[in-house]
Structures are given as structure tokens and as C-alpha cells.
PDB file of N, CA, C and O in Angstrom:
ATOM      1  N   GLU A   1     122.902 -89.846 -59.376  1.00  0.00           N
ATOM      2  CA  GLU A   1     121.626 -90.584 -59.169  1.00  0.00           C
ATOM      3  C   GLU A   1     121.878 -92.044 -59.446  1.00  0.00           C
ATOM      4  O   GLU A   1     121.511 -92.884 -58.624  1.00  0.00           O
ATOM      5  N   ARG A   2     122.482 -92.384 -60.554  1.00  0.00           N
ATOM      6  CA  ARG A   2     122.703 -93.784 -61.025  1.00  0.00           C
ATOM      7  C   ARG A   2     123.664 -94.577 -59.930  1.00  0.00           C
ATOM      8  O   ARG A   2     123.486 -95.755 -59.620  1.00  0.00           O
ATOM      9  N   ASP A   3     124.683 -93.755 -59.414  1.00  0.00           N
ATOM     10  CA  ASP A   3     125.632 -94.365 -58.520  1.00  0.00           C
ATOM     11  C   ASP A   3     125.036 -94.638 -57.275  1.00  0.00           C
ATOM     12  O   ASP A   3     125.269 -95.673 -56.652  1.00  0.00           O
ATOM     13  N   LEU A   4     124.222 -93.689 -56.860  1.00  0.00           N
ATOM     14  CA  LEU A   4     123.255 -93.811 -55.489  1.00  0.00           C
ATOM     15  C   LEU A   4     122.483 -94.990 -55.656  1.00  0.00           C
ATOM     16  O   LEU A   4     122.563 -95.819 -54.750  1.00  0.00           O
ATOM     17  N   LEU A   5     121.717 -95.248 -56.675  1.00  0.00           N
ATOM     18  CA  LEU A   5     120.970 -96.404 -56.898  1.00  0.00           C
ATOM     19  C   LEU A   5     121.610 -97.782 -56.801  1.00  0.00           C
ATOM     20  O   LEU A   5     121.116 -98.718 -56.172  1.00  0.00           O
ATOM     21  N   LEU A   6     122.806 -97.824 -57.511  1.00  0.00           N
ATOM     22  CA  LEU A   6     123.695 -98.936 -57.598  1.00  0.00           C
ATOM     23  C   LEU A   6     124.129 -99.365 -56.276  1.00  0.00           C
ATOM     24  O   LEU A   6     124.071-100.540 -55.913  1.00  0.00           O
ATOM     25  N   ALA A   7     124.583 -98.371 -55.528  1.00  0.00           N
ATOM     26  CA  ALA A   7     125.072 -98.630 -54.168  1.00  0.00           C
ATOM     27  C   ALA A   7     124.024 -99.140 -53.304  1.00  0.00           C
ATOM     28  O   ALA A   7     124.248-100.098 -52.565  1.00  0.00           O
ATOM     29  N   MET A   8     122.857 -98.546 -53.348  1.00  0.00           N
ATOM     30  CA  MET A   8     121.758 -99.056 -52.608  1.00  0.00           C
ATOM     31  C   MET A   8     121.226-100.349 -52.883  1.00  0.00           C
ATOM     32  O   MET A   8     120.695-101.002 -51.984  1.00  0.00           O
ATOM     33  N   LYS A   9     121.330-100.809 -54.150  1.00  0.00           N
ATOM     34  CA  LYS A   9     121.001-102.057 -54.710  1.00  0.00           C
ATOM     35  C   LYS A   9     121.832-103.142 -54.252  1.00  0.00           C
ATOM     36  O   LYS A   9     121.447-104.306 -54.144  1.00  0.00           O
ATOM     37  N   ARG A  10     123.096-102.676 -53.962  1.00  0.00           N
ATOM     38  CA  ARG A  10     124.135-103.627 -53.388  1.00  0.00           C
ATOM     39  C   ARG A  10     123.893-103.931 -51.881  1.00  0.00           C
ATOM     40  O   ARG A  10     124.162-105.022 -51.377  1.00  0.00           O
ATOM     41  N   ASP A  11     123.363-102.877 -51.203  1.00  0.00           N
ATOM     42  CA  ASP A  11     123.286-103.009 -49.707  1.00  0.00           C
ATOM     43  C   ASP A  11     121.878-103.283 -49.281  1.00  0.00           C
ATOM     44  O   ASP A  11     121.681-103.483 -48.083  1.00  0.00           O
ATOM     45  N   PHE A  12     120.909-103.313 -50.094  1.00  0.00           N
ATOM     46  CA  PHE A  12     119.492-103.716 -49.741  1.00  0.00           C
ATOM     47  C   PHE A  12     118.793-104.754 -50.613  1.00  0.00           C
ATOM     48  O   PHE A  12     119.024-104.864 -51.817  1.00  0.00           O
ATOM     49  N   ALA A  13     117.997-105.447 -49.996  1.00  0.00           N
ATOM     50  CA  ALA A  13     117.391-106.486 -50.657  1.00  0.00           C
ATOM     51  C   ALA A  13     116.319-105.972 -51.865  1.00  0.00           C
ATOM     52  O   ALA A  13     116.247-106.531 -52.960  1.00  0.00           O
ATOM     53  N   THR A  14     115.568-104.900 -51.499  1.00  0.00           N
ATOM     54  CA  THR A  14     114.749-104.384 -52.502  1.00  0.00           C
ATOM     55  C   THR A  14     114.957-102.815 -52.388  1.00  0.00           C
ATOM     56  O   THR A  14     115.051-102.202 -51.324  1.00  0.00           O
ATOM     57  N   VAL A  15     115.016-102.256 -53.683  1.00  0.00           N
ATOM     58  CA  VAL A  15     115.133-100.777 -53.885  1.00  0.00           C
ATOM     59  C   VAL A  15     114.189-100.373 -54.939  1.00  0.00           C
ATOM     60  O   VAL A  15     114.186-100.871 -56.065  1.00  0.00           O
ATOM     61  N   ARG A  16     113.303 -99.356 -54.490  1.00  0.00           N
ATOM     62  CA  ARG A  16     112.324 -98.991 -55.439  1.00  0.00           C
ATOM     63  C   ARG A  16     112.380 -97.384 -55.586  1.00  0.00           C
ATOM     64  O   ARG A  16     112.479 -96.664 -54.593  1.00  0.00           O
ATOM     65  N   HIS A  17     112.319 -96.944 -56.730  1.00  0.00           N
ATOM     66  CA  HIS A  17     112.447 -95.406 -56.956  1.00  0.00           C
ATOM     67  C   HIS A  17     111.281 -94.953 -57.967  1.00  0.00           C
ATOM     68  O   HIS A  17     110.789 -95.602 -58.890  1.00  0.00           O
ATOM     69  N   ALA A  18     110.990 -93.682 -57.537  1.00  0.00           N
ATOM     70  CA  ALA A  18     109.918 -93.081 -58.374  1.00  0.00           C
ATOM     71  C   ALA A  18     109.984 -91.586 -58.419  1.00  0.00           C
ATOM     72  O   ALA A  18     110.274 -90.930 -57.419  1.00  0.00           O
ATOM     73  N   LYS A  19     109.722 -91.063 -59.552  1.00  0.00           N
ATOM     74  CA  LYS A  19     109.539 -89.690 -59.578  1.00  0.00           C
ATOM     75  C   LYS A  19     108.284 -89.100 -59.412  1.00  0.00           C
ATOM     76  O   LYS A  19     107.444 -89.419 -60.254  1.00  0.00           O
ATOM     77  N   PRO A  20     107.936 -88.297 -58.511  1.00  0.00           N
ATOM     78  CA  PRO A  20     106.545 -87.767 -58.249  1.00  0.00           C
ATOM     79  C   PRO A  20     105.923 -87.240 -59.489  1.00  0.00           C
ATOM     80  O   PRO A  20     106.598 -86.565 -60.266  1.00  0.00           O
ATOM     81  N   PRO A  21     104.580 -87.532 -59.736  1.00  0.00           N
ATOM     82  CA  PRO A  21     103.970 -86.912 -60.987  1.00  0.00           C
ATOM     83  C   PRO A  21     103.931 -85.368 -60.955  1.00  0.00           C
ATOM     84  O   PRO A  21     103.997 -84.711 -61.994  1.00  0.00           O
ATOM     85  N   ALA A  22     103.832 -84.854 -59.832  1.00  0.00           N
ATOM     86  CA  ALA A  22     103.899 -83.374 -59.790  1.00  0.00           C
ATOM     87  C   ALA A  22     105.227 -82.650 -59.907  1.00  0.00           C
ATOM     88  O   ALA A  22     105.331 -81.424 -59.872  1.00  0.00           O
ATOM     89  N   SER A  23     106.319 -83.571 -60.062  1.00  0.00           N
ATOM     90  CA  SER A  23     107.702 -82.948 -60.258  1.00  0.00           C
ATOM     91  C   SER A  23     107.972 -82.598 -61.758  1.00  0.00           C
ATOM     92  O   SER A  23     107.581 -83.253 -62.724  1.00  0.00           O
ATOM     93  N   ARG A  24     108.659 -81.528 -61.776  1.00  0.00           N
ATOM     94  CA  ARG A  24     108.974 -81.085 -63.241  1.00  0.00           C
ATOM     95  C   ARG A  24     110.005 -82.077 -63.808  1.00  0.00           C
ATOM     96  O   ARG A  24     110.778 -82.699 -63.080  1.00  0.00           O
ATOM     97  N   LYS A  25     109.973 -82.192 -65.141  1.00  0.00           N
ATOM     98  CA  LYS A  25     110.905 -83.149 -65.838  1.00  0.00           C
ATOM     99  C   LYS A  25     112.335 -82.670 -65.478  1.00  0.00           C
ATOM    100  O   LYS A  25     113.181 -83.527 -65.221  1.00  0.00           O
ATOM    101  N   GLU A  26     112.648 -81.402 -65.444  1.00  0.00           N
ATOM    102  CA  GLU A  26     114.027 -80.992 -65.337  1.00  0.00           C
ATOM    103  C   GLU A  26     114.432 -81.125 -63.835  1.00  0.00           C
ATOM    104  O   GLU A  26     115.616 -80.974 -63.536  1.00  0.00           O
ATOM    105  N   SER A  27     113.578 -81.378 -62.958  1.00  0.00           N
ATOM    106  CA  SER A  27     113.913 -81.446 -61.547  1.00  0.00           C
ATOM    107  C   SER A  27     114.589 -82.800 -61.313  1.00  0.00           C
ATOM    108  O   SER A  27     114.298 -83.791 -61.983  1.00  0.00           O
ATOM    109  N   SER A  28     115.463 -82.802 -60.377  1.00  0.00           N
ATOM    110  CA  SER A  28     116.152 -83.978 -59.850  1.00  0.00           C
ATOM    111  C   SER A  28     115.445 -84.733 -58.790  1.00  0.00           C
ATOM    112  O   SER A  28     115.965 -85.735 -58.300  1.00  0.00           O
ATOM    113  N   GLU A  29     114.281 -84.301 -58.410  1.00  0.00           N
ATOM    114  CA  GLU A  29     113.507 -84.910 -57.267  1.00  0.00           C
ATOM    115  C   GLU A  29     113.177 -86.326 -57.656  1.00  0.00           C
ATOM    116  O   GLU A  29     112.788 -86.653 -58.777  1.00  0.00           O
ATOM    117  N   LEU A  30     113.361 -87.130 -56.652  1.00  0.00           N
ATOM    118  CA  LEU A  30     113.224 -88.594 -56.832  1.00  0.00           C
ATOM    119  C   LEU A  30     113.022 -89.180 -55.225  1.00  0.00           C
ATOM    120  O   LEU A  30     113.684 -88.863 -54.236  1.00  0.00           O
ATOM    121  N   TYR A  31     111.999 -90.039 -55.306  1.00  0.00           N
ATOM    122  CA  TYR A  31     111.931 -90.791 -54.012  1.00  0.00           C
ATOM    123  C   TYR A  31     112.383 -92.179 -54.119  1.00  0.00           C
ATOM    124  O   TYR A  31     112.098 -92.829 -55.124  1.00  0.00           O
ATOM    125  N   VAL A  32     113.169 -92.758 -53.020  1.00  0.00           N
ATOM    126  CA  VAL A  32     113.761 -93.899 -52.960  1.00  0.00           C
ATOM    127  C   VAL A  32     113.256 -94.574 -51.841  1.00  0.00           C
ATOM    128  O   VAL A  32     113.171 -93.909 -50.809  1.00  0.00           O
ATOM    129  N   VAL A  33     112.830 -95.985 -51.808  1.00  0.00           N
ATOM    130  CA  VAL A  33     112.493 -96.689 -50.640  1.00  0.00           C
ATOM    131  C   VAL A  33     113.274 -97.995 -50.829  1.00  0.00           C
ATOM    132  O   VAL A  33     113.186 -98.691 -51.841  1.00  0.00           O
ATOM    133  N   ALA A  34     114.088 -98.282 -49.708  1.00  0.00           N
ATOM    134  CA  ALA A  34     114.911 -99.456 -49.658  1.00  0.00           C
ATOM    135  C   ALA A  34     114.592-100.271 -48.419  1.00  0.00           C
ATOM    136  O   ALA A  34     114.471 -99.776 -47.298  1.00  0.00           O
ATOM    137  N   GLN A  35     114.458-101.627 -48.722  1.00  0.00           N
ATOM    138  CA  GLN A  35     114.032-102.436 -47.601  1.00  0.00           C
ATOM    139  C   GLN A  35     115.109-103.646 -47.572  1.00  0.00           C
ATOM    140  O   GLN A  35     115.720-104.014 -48.575  1.00  0.00           O
ATOM    141  N   GLY A  36     115.250-104.194 -46.330  1.00  0.00           N
ATOM    142  CA  GLY A  36     116.078-105.490 -46.238  1.00  0.00           C
ATOM    143  C   GLY A  36     117.578-105.144 -46.296  1.00  0.00           C
ATOM    144  O   GLY A  36     118.292-105.618 -47.181  1.00  0.00           O
ATOM    145  N   TYR A  37     118.028-104.355 -45.393  1.00  0.00           N
ATOM    146  CA  TYR A  37     119.426-103.980 -45.318  1.00  0.00           C
ATOM    147  C   TYR A  37     120.218-105.222 -45.034  1.00  0.00           C
ATOM    148  O   TYR A  37     119.952-106.028 -44.142  1.00  0.00           O
ATOM    149  N   ARG A  38     121.222-105.297 -45.881  1.00  0.00           N
ATOM    150  CA  ARG A  38     122.258-106.424 -45.781  1.00  0.00           C
ATOM    151  C   ARG A  38     123.539-105.795 -45.426  1.00  0.00           C
ATOM    152  O   ARG A  38     124.227-105.231 -46.277  1.00  0.00           O
ATOM    153  N   PRO A  39     123.896-105.884 -44.107  1.00  0.00           N
ATOM    154  CA  PRO A  39     125.352-105.412 -43.709  1.00  0.00           C
ATOM    155  C   PRO A  39     126.425-106.056 -44.399  1.00  0.00           C
ATOM    156  O   PRO A  39     126.357-107.266 -44.613  1.00  0.00           O
ATOM    157  N   GLY A  40     127.457-105.349 -44.789  1.00  0.00           N
ATOM    158  CA  GLY A  40     128.339-105.937 -45.610  1.00  0.00           C
ATOM    159  C   GLY A  40     129.696-105.584 -45.240  1.00  0.00           C
ATOM    160  O   GLY A  40     130.647-106.030 -45.882  1.00  0.00           O
TER     161      GLY A  40
END
């Protein structure tokens, strides 16, 4: 999870992530929204 977020932060201007309130704590469910792709 951390590696994915780091890679996305490198390639996008804005990266936001959130765990849905209905998701169980032990679940790996996570929503990620990335904007402003920066080709590299």
C-alpha cells in the first residue's frame, strides 16, 4: 500500500486516499483519487 501511494505521489500532482467508514479495520480496502498526471 505504501509503495503504491509513493509511486502515485511521484507521478501525480495530487493524491488523496481514504478508508471507507463502513470498511472493517482489518480490511485492506482503500480508495485513492489521483489528479494531475505528470508524464515522466
